[in-house]
N, C-alpha and C positions, 0 to 999 in steps of 0.2 A: 496375489498381484496387487501392487500399490498403484493407484491411479494418479495421473498427473493433475495439475491444477486446471481449472478451478474445482473440479469434482472432488479432489482429495480434501480440500478445505471444507467443502459442503458436507461430506460424509463425517469428517471429524467434528464439525460444529453440531451436526445432528446428534451424534453419539454423546457429545458433551451436554447438550440440552436435555436429552432423554435421561442421561445418567445422573444429573444433578437434582437431588431432592426427590427422586423417584426410585422405587425398587423396580429393577428391570431384569428380564431374562432374555436369553438369546434363542433363536430358532433358525432352522434352515429350510423348512418347507411350510406351505400354507396349512397343511394338516397338523404339523407340530404346533404352530401358533394357535390354531383353533382348539387343540387339546389343552394347551396351557391356559388359554383364556377361560375355557369351560371349567377347568379344574379350580382356577382361582375364584371364579364366581361361585362355584359350588362350595368352596371353603368359606367364603364370605356369607353366603346364604345360610350355611349351617350354624353360624353364630347368631343369627336373628332369633328373636323370640317367636314361638309358633304362631301367635296371632298376627305378627307382622309379615309372615311368609305369604299370606293370602294376596298381598299386593302392596305397592308403595303407598306411603302415607302422603297424600297430596294436600295436606293442610299445613297451616303455620309456616308458610314460606318454602315448603319442600318442593313445590312445583318448580321454583327457580333452580333449586339444586339439581333436579332431574333434567331440566332443560339444559343447564350448563354441562352436565355429565354427557348428555347426548351430543351436544355441540363438540365437546372434546373428543368423543369417539369418532365423529365424522371428520374432525380435523386430523386426528391420528391416522385414520384410514387414508386420507389424501396424502399425508406425508409418507406413509408406508408405500403407497402406490408410486409416488415420486422416487423413493429410494429403490424400489423394484425396477422401475424404468431405467434409473441410473446404472444399476447393477447389470441390467441386460445390455446396456451400451458398452460396458467395459469387458464383458465376457464374450 
């Protein structure tokens, strides 16, 4: 089903924003999303040196990196919730 305006433009803008400069994957359920996130994090963690797996390095400016990463995750969660709400309205 193709939604009418303004929702159609919002969905297309969101897809364009996510798809530009970001490797993305699709999902249809919350469980599938959780699995894909966990698998991606697992692959990333497996590339770290064993001494770095104990925890994040919070020196030399890395605190800012992790704060920004957490902020982006929170922002993405809010955007996904908004998209879920939008999809619920059109189905």
